[in-house]
C-alpha positions, 0 to 999 in steps of 0.5 A: 500499500503506497499512500500517494495524492492522485493527480487524475482522480482529484477535486482539490489536492488528490487527498481523498482519491489517494487514500481511496486508491490505498486503501480501495475505496471509491474516492467519492465515498472518501470524499463524502466521509471526510466531509460528513466528519469535517461537518459533524464530528469536528474534524479539522480541515487542518487534517487535509491540508496536512495530509496534502504537505505530507503526501507525495503526489503520484506523478500522473498528470491528469489533465490534457494529454495534448498539453505541452508545456 
């Protein structure tokens, strides 16, 4: 199990997508669970930003494959 942020399946930074991929869960389900925990269980959004900082990117680019910088 390798915990990495997903660049191909991300909404904000790929944290929930990476957690879902690492544990074999739906990224959408992980996102909904996170929102629920933030709103109703007192989990801080700061946890998301800490994970964003600590989790490496998977290196995949999720945008247009014809784009060349």
